[in-house]
C-alpha positions as CSV (number, residue, x, y, z in Angstrom):
1,X,0.0,0.0,0.0
2,X,1.3,3.4,-1.0
3,X,0.6,5.7,2.1
4,X,0.3,9.0,0.3
5,X,-2.2,7.5,-2.1
6,X,-4.0,5.8,0.8
7,X,-4.3,9.2,2.5
8,X,-5.8,10.8,-0.6
9,X,-8.2,7.9,-1.2
10,X,-9.4,8.2,2.4
11,X,-10.6,11.7,1.7
12,X,-12.8,10.7,-1.3
13,X,-16.5,10.3,-1.1
14,X,-18.1,9.3,-4.4
15,X,-21.9,9.2,-4.2
16,X,-25.1,9.5,-6.3
17,X,-28.5,10.9,-5.5
18,X,-31.5,8.6,-6.2
19,X,-35.2,9.6,-6.0
20,X,-38.5,9.5,-7.7
21,X,-39.1,12.5,-10.1
22,X,-40.2,15.7,-8.2
23,X,-39.0,14.5,-4.8
24,X,-36.5,17.4,-4.8
25,X,-33.3,15.7,-6.1
26,X,-32.2,18.5,-8.4
27,X,-32.8,21.2,-5.7
28,X,-30.9,19.1,-3.2
29,X,-28.0,18.8,-5.7
30,X,-27.8,22.5,-6.0
31,X,-27.7,23.1,-2.3
32,X,-25.0,20.5,-1.8
33,X,-23.0,22.4,-4.4
34,X,-23.7,25.6,-2.5
35,X,-22.0,24.0,0.5
36,X,-19.0,22.9,-1.5
37,X,-18.5,26.5,-2.7
38,X,-19.0,25.4,-6.3
39,X,-21.7,27.9,-6.7
40,X,-22.6,31.0,-4.7
41,X,-26.2,31.7,-5.6
42,X,-29.0,29.4,-4.6
43,X,-32.0,28.8,-6.9
44,X,-30.3,30.0,-10.1
45,X,-26.8,30.4,-11.3
46,X,-25.4,33.1,-13.6
47,X,-23.5,31.8,-16.5
48,X,-22.3,33.8,-19.5
49,X,-25.0,36.5,-19.0
50,X,-27.9,34.0,-18.7
51,X,-29.6,32.8,-15.7
52,X,-29.9,29.0,-15.6
53,X,-31.5,26.3,-13.6
54,X,-29.3,23.8,-11.7
55,X,-26.0,23.5,-13.4
56,X,-26.3,19.7,-13.6
57,X,-29.1,20.0,-16.2
58,X,-27.0,21.4,-19.0
59,X,-28.8,20.0,-22.0
60,X,-31.4,22.2,-23.7
61,X,-34.2,19.6,-23.5
62,X,-33.5,19.3,-19.7
63,X,-34.0,23.0,-19.1
64,X,-37.1,23.1,-21.3
65,X,-38.8,20.1,-19.5
66,X,-37.3,20.6,-16.0
67,X,-35.9,17.1,-15.8
68,X,-32.5,15.5,-15.8
69,X,-31.9,13.1,-18.7
70,X,-28.2,12.6,-18.5
71,X,-25.7,11.9,-15.8
72,X,-23.7,14.8,-14.6
73,X,-20.5,14.8,-12.5
74,X,-19.6,17.4,-10.0
75,X,-16.4,17.4,-7.9
76,X,-16.0,19.7,-5.0
77,X,-14.2,19.9,-1.6
78,X,-15.9,20.5,1.8
79,X,-14.9,19.8,5.3
80,X,-11.6,18.2,4.4
81,X,-13.2,15.7,2.0
82,X,-13.3,15.5,-1.8
83,X,-16.8,14.8,-2.9
84,X,-17.6,13.4,-6.3
85,X,-21.4,13.8,-6.8
86,X,-23.0,12.0,-9.7
87,X,-26.4,13.4,-10.5
88,X,-28.4,10.7,-12.2
89,X,-31.4,11.0,-14.5
90,X,-34.6,11.0,-12.5
91,X,-36.8,9.8,-15.4
92,X,-37.3,6.0,-15.6
93,X,-36.7,6.1,-19.4
94,X,-33.0,6.6,-18.6
95,X,-32.7,3.7,-16.1
96,X,-29.8,2.1,-18.1
97,X,-27.7,5.3,-17.7
98,X,-28.6,5.5,-14.0
99,X,-27.7,1.8,-13.4
100,X,-24.3,2.3,-15.0
101,X,-23.7,5.4,-12.9
102,X,-24.5,3.5,-9.8
103,X,-21.7,1.0,-10.6
104,X,-19.3,4.0,-10.2
105,X,-20.3,5.2,-6.7
106,X,-19.6,4.0,-3.2
107,X,-22.7,5.4,-1.5
108,X,-26.0,7.0,-2.3
109,X,-28.5,9.6,-0.9
110,X,-32.1,8.5,-1.2
111,X,-34.4,11.5,-1.4
112,X,-38.0,11.0,-0.3
113,X,-41.0,13.4,-0.5
114,X,-42.3,13.7,3.1
115,X,-45.9,13.6,1.9
116,X,-45.6,10.8,-0.7
117,X,-43.2,8.4,0.9
118,X,-41.7,5.6,-1.1
119,X,-42.6,5.9,-4.8
120,X,-42.1,3.5,-7.7
121,X,-38.9,5.0,-9.1
122,X,-37.3,5.2,-5.6
123,X,-38.1,1.5,-5.1
124,X,-36.5,0.5,-8.4
125,X,-33.3,2.5,-7.8
126,X,-33.0,1.2,-4.3
127,X,-33.1,-2.4,-5.6
128,X,-30.2,-1.5,-7.9
129,X,-28.2,-0.2,-4.9
130,X,-29.1,-3.3,-2.9
131,X,-27.6,-5.5,-5.7
132,X,-24.2,-3.8,-5.0
133,X,-24.7,-3.3,-1.2
134,X,-24.4,0.4,-1.6
135,X,-24.8,2.2,1.7
136,X,-27.7,4.7,1.6
137,X,-28.3,7.9,3.6
138,X,-32.0,9.0,3.5
139,X,-33.1,12.6,3.3
140,X,-36.8,13.1,3.9
141,X,-37.5,16.3,2.0
142,X,-40.3,19.0,2.0
143,X,-40.9,18.9,5.7
144,X,-42.0,22.5,5.5
145,X,-45.0,21.4,3.5
146,X,-47.9,19.1,4.4
147,X,-46.4,15.8,5.2
148,X,-47.0,12.4,6.8
149,X,-46.1,11.4,10.3
150,X,-42.3,10.8,10.4
151,X,-42.9,7.4,12.1
152,X,-45.1,6.4,9.3
153,X,-42.5,7.3,6.6
154,X,-39.7,5.4,8.5
155,X,-42.0,2.4,9.0
156,X,-42.8,2.4,5.2
157,X,-39.0,2.5,4.4
158,X,-38.5,-0.6,6.7
159,X,-41.5,-2.5,5.3
160,X,-41.3,-1.7,1.6
161,X,-37.5,-1.6,1.2
162,X,-36.6,-4.1,4.0
163,X,-34.1,-1.5,5.2
164,X,-33.5,-0.7,8.8
165,X,-33.8,2.9,9.7
166,X,-32.3,5.1,12.4
167,X,-33.1,8.8,12.7
168,X,-30.1,11.1,12.7
169,X,-32.3,14.1,13.2
170,X,-35.9,14.5,14.1
171,X,-38.4,17.1,12.9
172,X,-39.8,19.6,15.3
173,X,-43.3,20.3,13.9
174,X,-44.4,19.6,10.3
175,X,-45.8,21.6,7.4
176,X,-46.4,25.3,8.4
177,X,-45.4,24.4,11.9
178,X,-42.0,22.9,10.9
179,X,-39.5,24.8,13.1
180,X,-36.3,22.8,12.8
181,X,-34.7,19.5,13.7
182,X,-33.4,17.8,16.9
183,X,-29.9,16.2,16.5
184,X,-30.2,12.7,18.0
185,X,-26.4,12.5,18.6
186,X,-25.7,15.9,20.1
187,X,-29.1,16.7,21.7
188,X,-29.1,20.1,20.1
189,X,-31.8,21.8,18.2
190,X,-31.3,23.6,14.9
191,X,-34.0,26.1,14.0
192,X,-34.9,26.8,10.4
193,X,-35.3,30.6,11.1
194,X,-31.8,30.8,12.5
195,X,-30.2,28.9,9.7
196,X,-27.7,30.7,7.5
197,X,-27.0,29.6,3.9
198,X,-24.8,26.9,5.3
199,X,-27.3,25.1,7.6
200,X,-24.6,22.8,9.0
201,X,-22.8,25.8,10.4
202,X,-25.9,27.3,12.0
203,X,-25.8,27.2,15.8
204,X,-27.6,24.6,17.8
205,X,-29.6,25.4,21.0
206,X,-30.6,23.3,23.9
207,X,-34.1,21.7,23.8
208,X,-34.9,23.7,27.0
209,X,-34.3,27.0,25.1
210,X,-36.8,26.0,22.4
211,X,-39.8,27.3,24.2
212,X,-38.4,30.8,24.6
213,X,-37.6,30.9,20.9
214,X,-41.0,29.6,19.8
215,X,-43.7,30.2,22.4
216,X,-46.3,28.6,20.1
217,X,-44.7,25.1,20.3
218,X,-45.9,22.5,22.8
219,X,-42.5,21.8,24.4
220,X,-43.8,19.0,26.6
221,X,-45.2,17.1,23.6
222,X,-42.0,17.6,21.6
223,X,-39.9,16.4,24.6
224,X,-42.1,13.4,25.0
225,X,-41.9,12.5,21.3
226,X,-38.1,12.8,21.2
227,X,-37.9,10.5,24.3
228,X,-40.1,8.0,22.4
229,X,-37.8,8.3,19.4
230,X,-34.7,7.5,21.5
231,X,-36.4,4.5,23.1
232,X,-38.2,3.1,20.1
233,X,-35.7,3.6,17.3
234,X,-32.5,1.5,16.9
235,X,-29.2,3.2,17.4
236,X,-26.9,4.0,14.5
237,X,-24.4,1.2,13.7
238,X,-21.7,2.1,11.3
239,X,-20.9,-1.4,10.2
240,X,-24.6,-2.2,9.4
241,X,-24.8,1.1,7.4
242,X,-21.8,0.3,5.3
243,X,-23.0,-3.2,4.6
244,X,-26.2,-1.6,3.2
245,X,-28.6,-2.9,5.9
246,X,-29.3,0.3,7.8
247,X,-29.9,3.9,6.7
248,X,-29.6,7.0,8.8
249,X,-32.5,9.4,8.2
250,X,-32.3,13.1,8.0
251,X,-35.3,15.5,7.8
252,X,-35.3,18.9,6.1
253,X,-36.2,21.1,3.2
254,X,-33.9,21.3,0.3
255,X,-35.7,24.3,-1.1
256,X,-35.2,26.2,2.2
257,X,-31.6,24.8,2.4
258,X,-32.4,23.3,5.7
259,X,-30.9,20.0,6.9
260,X,-28.6,19.9,3.9
261,X,-25.4,20.7,5.9
262,X,-26.2,17.9,8.4
263,X,-26.6,15.5,5.4
264,X,-23.3,16.5,3.8
265,X,-21.5,16.3,7.1
266,X,-22.8,12.7,7.6
267,X,-21.7,11.6,4.1
268,X,-18.2,12.9,4.9
269,X,-18.2,11.2,8.4
270,X,-19.9,7.9,7.7
271,X,-20.0,7.1,4.0
272,X,-17.2,4.8,2.9
273,X,-14.1,5.9,1.1
274,X,-13.5,4.2,-2.3
275,X,-14.1,0.5,-2.0
276,X,-12.3,-2.4,-3.7
277,X,-13.6,-3.2,-7.2
278,X,-14.1,-6.6,-8.7
279,X,-12.4,-7.5,-11.9
280,X,-12.3,-10.7,-14.0
281,X,-8.9,-11.6,-12.5
282,X,-8.9,-10.3,-8.9
283,X,-10.3,-7.7,-6.4
284,X,-8.6,-4.4,-6.9
285,X,-7.9,-2.4,-3.8
286,X,-8.3,1.4,-4.0
287,X,-5.0,2.1,-2.3
288,X,-2.9,0.1,-4.7
289,X,-0.1,2.1,-6.3
290,X,-0.9,1.3,-10.0
291,X,-3.7,3.2,-11.6
292,X,-6.8,1.4,-12.9
293,X,-10.1,2.8,-14.1
294,X,-13.3,1.9,-16.0
295,X,-15.5,4.0,-18.3
296,X,-19.1,4.1,-17.2
297,X,-20.4,6.9,-19.5
298,X,-19.6,8.6,-22.8
299,X,-20.9,12.1,-23.5
300,X,-20.4,14.0,-26.8
301,X,-20.9,17.6,-27.6
302,X,-21.0,19.0,-24.0
303,X,-19.3,21.9,-25.7
304,X,-21.1,22.2,-29.1
305,X,-18.5,24.7,-30.3
306,X,-15.8,22.1,-30.2
307,X,-17.9,18.9,-30.8
308,X,-16.0,17.2,-28.0
309,X,-16.3,13.7,-26.8
310,X,-15.7,12.8,-23.2
311,X,-15.4,9.4,-21.5
312,X,-16.3,9.5,-17.8
313,X,-14.0,7.2,-16.0
314,X,-14.1,6.1,-12.3
315,X,-10.6,5.6,-10.9
316,X,-10.5,2.3,-9.0
317,X,-7.0,2.3,-7.7
318,X,-3.8,4.4,-7.6
319,X,-3.1,7.8,-9.0
320,X,-3.7,9.3,-12.4
321,X,-1.2,11.9,-13.5
322,X,-1.7,14.3,-16.4
323,X,0.3,13.0,-19.4
324,X,0.7,9.5,-18.2
325,X,0.3,6.5,-20.5
326,X,-2.4,4.0,-19.9
327,X,-3.3,0.7,-21.5
328,X,-6.8,0.3,-23.0
329,X,-7.4,-3.3,-22.2
330,X,-10.1,-4.0,-24.8
331,X,-7.7,-3.1,-27.7
332,X,-4.4,-3.7,-26.0
333,X,-3.2,-0.3,-27.2
334,X,-1.6,2.5,-25.1
335,X,-3.2,5.9,-24.9
336,X,-1.9,9.1,-23.5
337,X,-4.0,10.8,-20.8
338,X,-2.8,14.3,-21.9
339,X,-5.8,16.3,-20.7
340,X,-7.9,14.5,-18.0
341,X,-10.6,16.8,-16.6
342,X,-12.6,17.3,-13.5
343,X,-16.2,18.4,-14.1
344,X,-18.8,20.6,-12.5
345,X,-21.7,19.8,-14.8
346,X,-20.6,21.4,-18.2
347,X,-17.8,23.4,-16.6
348,X,-14.5,21.7,-16.4
349,X,-10.9,22.1,-15.3
350,X,-7.7,20.1,-16.1
351,X,-6.9,17.4,-13.6
352,X,-3.2,17.4,-13.0
353,X,-3.7,14.4,-10.7
354,X,-6.6,12.3,-9.5
355,X,-6.9,9.4,-7.1
356,X,-9.1,6.3,-6.7
357,X,-12.7,7.4,-6.2
358,X,-12.4,10.4,-8.4
359,X,-14.3,10.7,-11.7
360,X,-12.4,12.2,-14.5
361,X,-13.3,13.1,-18.1
362,X,-11.0,11.8,-20.8
363,X,-11.3,13.5,-24.2
364,X,-11.2,11.0,-27.0
365,X,-12.3,10.6,-30.6
366,X,-14.2,7.3,-30.4
367,X,-11.3,5.2,-28.9
368,X,-13.1,4.7,-25.6
369,X,-16.4,2.9,-25.1
370,X,-18.7,2.3,-22.1
371,X,-17.2,-0.5,-20.1
372,X,-13.6,0.0,-21.2
373,X,-10.9,-0.6,-18.6
374,X,-7.7,1.5,-18.4
375,X,-4.6,0.2,-16.5
376,X,-0.9,0.8,-16.2
377,X,-0.3,-2.5,-18.0
378,X,-2.2,-5.2,-16.3
379,X,-4.7,-7.1,-18.5
380,X,-7.6,-7.1,-16.1
381,X,-11.2,-6.0,-16.9
382,X,-13.6,-4.6,-14.4
383,X,-17.0,-6.4,-14.3
384,X,-20.5,-5.3,-13.7
385,X,-21.2,-2.5,-16.2
386,X,-24.3,-3.8,-17.9
387,X,-26.2,-3.2,-21.1
388,X,-30.0,-4.0,-21.0
389,X,-32.2,-5.3,-23.8
390,X,-34.4,-2.4,-25.0
391,X,-38.1,-2.2,-24.4
392,X,-38.9,-0.2,-27.6
393,X,-37.6,-0.9,-31.1
394,X,-38.0,1.6,-33.9
395,X,-36.7,2.2,-37.4
396,X,-35.3,5.6,-38.2
397,X,-36.9,7.4,-41.0
398,X,-34.6,9.8,-42.9
399,X,-36.4,12.0,-45.5
400,X,-33.1,13.0,-47.2
401,X,-31.6,9.8,-48.5
402,X,-28.4,11.6,-49.4
403,X,-27.6,11.8,-45.7
404,X,-27.8,8.1,-45.1
405,X,-24.0,7.8,-44.5
406,X,-24.0,10.7,-42.1
407,X,-26.9,9.1,-40.2
408,X,-25.1,5.8,-39.9
409,X,-22.1,7.6,-38.4
410,X,-24.2,9.6,-36.0
411,X,-26.1,6.5,-34.8
412,X,-22.8,4.7,-34.3
413,X,-21.6,7.6,-32.1
414,X,-24.9,7.7,-30.2
415,X,-24.7,4.0,-29.5
416,X,-21.1,4.3,-28.2
417,X,-22.4,7.0,-25.8
418,X,-25.2,4.7,-24.6
419,X,-27.9,7.1,-25.7
420,X,-29.6,4.3,-27.7
421,X,-28.7,0.9,-28.9
422,X,-28.3,0.2,-32.6
423,X,-29.1,-3.1,-34.2
424,X,-28.1,-3.7,-37.8
425,X,-29.9,-6.7,-39.4
426,X,-27.6,-9.1,-41.2
427,X,-30.0,-9.4,-44.1
428,X,-29.3,-5.8,-45.1
429,X,-32.5,-4.3,-43.8
430,X,-32.4,-0.7,-42.4
431,X,-30.9,-0.4,-38.9
432,X,-33.1,-0.2,-35.8
433,X,-32.7,1.7,-32.6
434,X,-33.6,0.3,-29.2
435,X,-34.5,2.4,-26.1
436,X,-36.0,1.8,-22.7
437,X,-38.6,4.5,-22.9
438,X,-40.1,7.0,-25.4
439,X,-38.3,10.1,-23.9
440,X,-35.0,8.6,-25.1
441,X,-36.4,8.8,-28.7
442,X,-37.1,12.5,-28.1
443,X,-33.6,13.1,-26.9
444,X,-32.2,11.2,-29.9
445,X,-34.3,13.3,-32.3
446,X,-33.2,16.6,-30.7
447,X,-29.5,15.6,-30.7
448,X,-29.5,14.4,-34.2
449,X,-31.0,17.7,-35.3
450,X,-28.9,20.0,-33.2
451,X,-25.6,18.2,-33.4
452,X,-25.6,16.6,-36.8
453,X,-28.2,18.6,-38.8
454,X,-30.3,15.5,-39.4
455,X,-34.1,15.7,-39.3
456,X,-35.4,12.2,-38.6
457,X,-38.6,10.5,-37.7
458,X,-39.4,7.0,-36.2
459,X,-41.5,4.2,-37.6
460,X,-42.7,1.1,-35.7
461,X,-40.7,-2.0,-36.1
462,X,-42.3,-5.4,-36.8
463,X,-40.1,-6.6,-33.8
464,X,-41.0,-6.0,-30.2
465,X,-38.2,-7.9,-28.4
466,X,-34.4,-8.1,-28.7
467,X,-32.3,-10.7,-27.0
468,X,-28.6,-11.4,-27.2
469,X,-27.8,-15.0,-28.3
470,X,-24.8,-17.3,-27.7
471,X,-24.0,-20.9,-27.6
472,X,-21.2,-23.1,-26.5
473,X,-21.6,-25.0,-29.8
474,X,-20.7,-22.6,-32.6
475,X,-22.1,-24.9,-35.2
476,X,-25.6,-24.9,-33.6
477,X,-25.4,-21.1,-33.2
478,X,-24.6,-20.8,-36.9
479,X,-27.5,-23.1,-37.8
480,X,-29.9,-21.0,-35.7
481,X,-28.7,-17.8,-37.3
482,X,-29.1,-19.2,-40.8
483,X,-32.6,-20.5,-40.0
484,X,-33.7,-17.1,-38.6
485,X,-31.8,-14.8,-40.9
486,X,-34.5,-12.1,-41.2
487,X,-34.6,-11.8,-37.4
488,X,-30.9,-11.6,-36.6
489,X,-29.0,-8.4,-36.1
490,X,-25.6,-7.3,-34.8
491,X,-25.2,-4.8,-32.0
492,X,-22.4,-2.2,-31.6
493,X,-19.9,-4.8,-30.5
494,X,-20.8,-7.2,-33.4
495,X,-22.6,-9.6,-31.0
496,X,-25.6,-11.4,-32.5
497,X,-29.1,-10.4,-31.4
498,X,-32.4,-12.2,-32.0
499,X,-35.3,-9.9,-32.9
500,X,-38.6,-11.4,-31.9
501,X,-42.1,-10.2,-33.0
502,X,-43.5,-10.9,-29.5
503,X,-43.0,-13.1,-26.5
504,X,-44.7,-16.1,-28.2
505,X,-42.1,-16.0,-31.0
506,X,-39.3,-15.7,-28.5
507,X,-40.5,-18.7,-26.5
508,X,-41.0,-20.7,-29.7
509,X,-37.4,-20.0,-30.8
510,X,-36.1,-21.0,-27.4
511,X,-37.9,-24.3,-27.5
512,X,-36.6,-25.1,-31.0
513,X,-33.0,-24.2,-30.1
514,X,-32.3,-25.5,-26.6
515,X,-28.6,-25.1,-27.1
516,X,-28.8,-21.4,-27.8
517,X,-28.9,-19.0,-24.8
518,X,-31.1,-15.9,-25.0
519,X,-30.2,-13.1,-22.6
520,X,-31.6,-9.7,-21.8
521,X,-28.5,-8.3,-20.0
522,X,-25.0,-8.2,-21.4
523,X,-21.8,-7.1,-19.7
524,X,-20.6,-4.5,-22.1
525,X,-16.9,-5.2,-21.4
526,X,-17.0,-8.9,-21.9
527,X,-19.6,-8.7,-24.7
528,X,-21.1,-11.9,-23.4
529,X,-24.4,-13.0,-21.9
530,X,-25.0,-12.2,-18.2
531,X,-28.2,-14.0,-17.5
532,X,-30.9,-16.0,-19.1
533,X,-34.1,-14.2,-20.0
């Protein structure tokens, strides 16, 4: 173990925020950035003479619709720690992008609307976190609005998510009567009216002083409730939290910037530093001296003026130094990391050095793909970055046939980014695009127009399902492909995909070819099947 590297790694906290749309994730993100000094104006940020919404939502369609549809990376320092915040898409149509992002974090913040409790999207994202035993800190938001009883919300978390809860703070009042929070560990009260822009730095007062500050509050009832909380709720256990079994719960209002400082302090204090990562050869420890990293996202044209292409890489071990040579394991070729970058949404700065846990952007011209591993020479490949079978298949309609070649190139680049999947039928039929949800088609259409000057439409495909196929017996796989020639396509990696008209056709094909495996998840690095579907 290299001690200087180990010391830097120990400072890192790489986390994502998960929630159902409209629970307040984007607002919370902005307030966390306010704490980190990355912005100095809450609500909106001035940039190049224009006022914008949260900096993480940099794409035009996001600002128009008020949603996040791409993952953004923001790096900032606070309280002696380096935070890498990955803001994931809240819309379910972009679940694949979110899933891949969650492979790059060590912990997560789960945002819950105090009135609505656990919602469908929250449940799905939580299950993804559970698959990787990601520790979760819970922030129950919008306590200054009409809300449910805190005990009910915590009970729902335990029953619906099978996740133990322990309150780190407790609300004093709710809705219009929400006055602040009681800190379970310190016994102090933080009042919302007294809070500065940095809530975590606002002074705490003793519970006994609360009555003098707020004569309308029933201090006896509040004291009794807090005693009940201390007796009835389980104590915080760090080991259980880091194993993903228990979540500390914070109450507050992201819009009022209340409770956010306590949340960020807790992430710095309790969330794990970068954890060891699994590879196809061995477990890679973060404090190892030699640099390793994997690409979990590709984003093109973040700066339309330069038509750039950035690979977002999570460092898994060691230290990355500007100008160093790294081996791209998929191709076996070396590449120079001449201009690695740290990001704050669309703003960026050159990273002279980065350590395990950091997320850096690597400019490239198509040499890096999602799932690629970079090392200082070792031929290992990190596992667990998936590609999912799409739920919607469409053919792209191009009115101007003279631009067919340009469209092919654009779709190739979009597929490499993970915006869509592209399937090219082996019988020469026009290519199809596959997406999880219809909003992805809207994004594809907007980007093809804005970035490539291509006006396109979409037509229904005769196929509804796509499954990757493989077989231990190459001869039997070849026989199946020949027999189903019109329904076979190749994906971006050249892997074969069976296109089925519906579930009946898929089941029928499986029965007739028992030696062929049909899968709906593929590890994008190994280009092989992950599970039977």
